[in-house]
N, C-alpha and C positions, 0 to 999 in steps of 0.2 A: 504493499499500499504505500502511495506516495501522497504526502500532505505538506502543506506550508505552514511554517511555524507562525506565520503572522496572518493566518486565515480567519477573517471574521465571522465568515459563513459557517466554517467548521472549524473550531478552535482547537488547538493541540490535544487539549484533553478528551476532547471527542474523538479525534483521530486515534488516539491510544486506546480509548475503550473499544472502538470498532474494531481495530487490529487485534486486541485481546480476545474477542469473541470469535474470530477466525482462525480456526486451526492450521498451525504451521505458517501464518501470515507473518511478514516482516514489515516493519514501518520505517519508512526513510522520511524524515522531516527536512524540508529544504528551507533555506532562508528565503520565503517568499510568501506571498498572501495566496489568493484563490487560484491564480493562474501560474503555477509553478512551472508548467511546461514552456511558458514565455519568460517569466521573471528569473528563473534558474534553469534554463534550457540545457545548459551542458550537463549539469549533475542529473537532471530529471531524464535525460535521454541516457546517459551512462546507467542509471538505475534500472531503466525500462529494458535496455540491451542486456544487462546482467541477469535480469529475471528471465528473459527470453533464451538465454544461451545455457 
């Protein structure tokens, strides 16, 4: 799961709760708000590619 550490729509504590309820989930918190794929694109892309490989 990828989440923004400064996301007002889904605050970090909500992301942590969601991830804790998904067996085997891993949470990556990026220094971004809600559009982490734009605001932290390099780390977002690296996280997605790591997951897919």
